[in-house]
Structure formats: structure tokens, C-alpha cells
C-alpha positions, 0 to 999 in steps of 0.5 A, a space after each residue: 285794136 282797142 285793148 283795155 288797159 290793165 290796172 296794176 293792183 296794190 298790196 301793202 309793201 311794208 307788211 307783205 312780200 310777194 311769194 310763190 309757195 311750192 309744194 315739195 310733194 306734188 309740185 303745186 305752185 301758189 302765188 300770193 303774199 306773205 305777211 312779214 310780221 305774222 308769217 301768214 300766207 294769203 293765196 291769190 292764184 294758182 300757178 300752172 304755167 309760165 304764163 300764169 306766173 307772168 300774169 301774176 307779175 303784171 297784175 301787181 307790177 312785179 319784176 321778180 317773185 321769190 319761191 318758198 318751199 
């Protein structure tokens, strides 16, 4: 009946972009943020199902996330 409102988490939009890193060999997917200046990837969560991906998008208020292999 009374649900907790989820807070939208913030990230540095000037220096980071949301990315899903996919392994070619195993198919493992990891959601996180890539630093645009250094190229360093910061892992946030493991993506196992489509529901995990939607949760990541909702947490950070994203509409679409780019995949990187």
C-alpha cells in the first residue's frame, strides 16, 4: 500500500558515461560507468536478467545504456 520512493542516484555526467560491459567469451554483463578522460571502468552491478538492467536504469534515471565489448 505504502511504497518507499526510490531516490535517483547521481553520477558525474561531465566525466562519466553509463556503459554495460559485455564479455565476448562468457557473455557476462556488468553495468557501471566509464570515465571519459581515462577510460577507467567503475563497476556498479552484475546484469543477469532484463530486470537487473531495468533496475540499473531506474537507480540512475537512465533511458538507454550503451553496450561495450
